[in-house]
Each structure stands twice: as structure tokens, then as C-alpha cells.
C-alpha positions in Angstrom: -6.0 163.2 -21.4 -6.5 163.4 -17.7 -5.8 166.5 -15.7 -2.8 164.8 -14.1 -1.2 164.4 -17.5 -1.9 168.0 -18.4 1.1 170.2 -18.3 0.2 173.6 -16.9 2.5 175.5 -19.1 1.8 173.7 -22.4 -0.7 175.8 -24.3 -1.4 173.1 -26.9 -2.3 170.6 -24.2 -4.4 173.1 -22.4 -6.3 173.9 -25.6 -7.0 170.2 -26.3 -8.2 169.8 -22.7 -10.5 172.8 -22.8 -12.0 171.9 -26.1 -12.7 168.4 -24.9 -14.2 169.6 -21.7 -16.1 172.8 -22.7 -16.4 172.9 -26.5 -15.3 175.9 -28.6 -17.2 178.7 -26.9 -16.7 177.4 -23.4 -13.0 176.8 -23.9 -12.5 180.4 -24.8 -14.5 181.6 -21.8 -12.4 179.3 -19.6 -9.2 180.6 -21.1 -10.4 184.2 -20.5 -11.2 183.4 -16.9 -7.7 181.8 -16.5 -6.1 184.9 -17.9 -8.1 187.2 -15.7 -7.1 185.2 -12.6 -3.4 185.2 -13.6 -3.6 189.0 -14.2 -5.3 189.6 -10.8 -2.5 187.5 -9.1 0.2 189.4 -11.0 1.5 186.2 -12.4 2.9 187.3 -15.7 4.2 183.9 -16.8 0.8 182.2 -16.4 -0.8 185.2 -18.1 1.5 184.7 -21.1 0.5 181.0 -21.2 -3.2 181.9 -21.2 -2.6 184.5 -23.9 -1.1 181.9 -26.1 -4.0 179.5 -25.3 -6.5 182.2 -26.4 -4.6 182.8 -29.6 -4.6 179.1 -30.4 -8.3 178.8 -29.7 -9.0 181.8 -31.9 -6.9 180.3 -34.7 -8.8 177.0 -34.4 -12.1 178.8 -34.5 -11.1 180.7 -37.7 -10.0 177.5 -39.4 -13.5 176.0 -38.8 -15.2 178.9 -40.6 
């Protein structure tokens, strides 16, 4: 999936993209950075998207163990 196809408000697509690009640990760190940036900007909608991304990543990580 290219970044042009990535929908910025679709947590499942964001998770797939981050896992492909960064692997499990890097994907969570990227999601955390995105959440911190959204929080600093006061963008509550983007923050909620990143929260869901982090939850999906955590769930995927639990399923692997």
C-alpha cells in the first residue's frame, strides 16, 4: 500500500502501513510519536485515531505471544 492510498483516518490501514514500514516495535513507537504530535497540536480527532492505532498494535502484539 502506498502512502497515497493510505487513508489518514483509517486506523487499520495505518497499522498495516506502520507494521510493513517499521516492524512491530517501530510501529508502536511511530504511533506514539503521532499521538504526541496530535496532542501537542490540540488535534483531538487525530489523537483519537492514534489511540485506536496503538490499541490495534497492542492487540496484534498480544496475539503473537
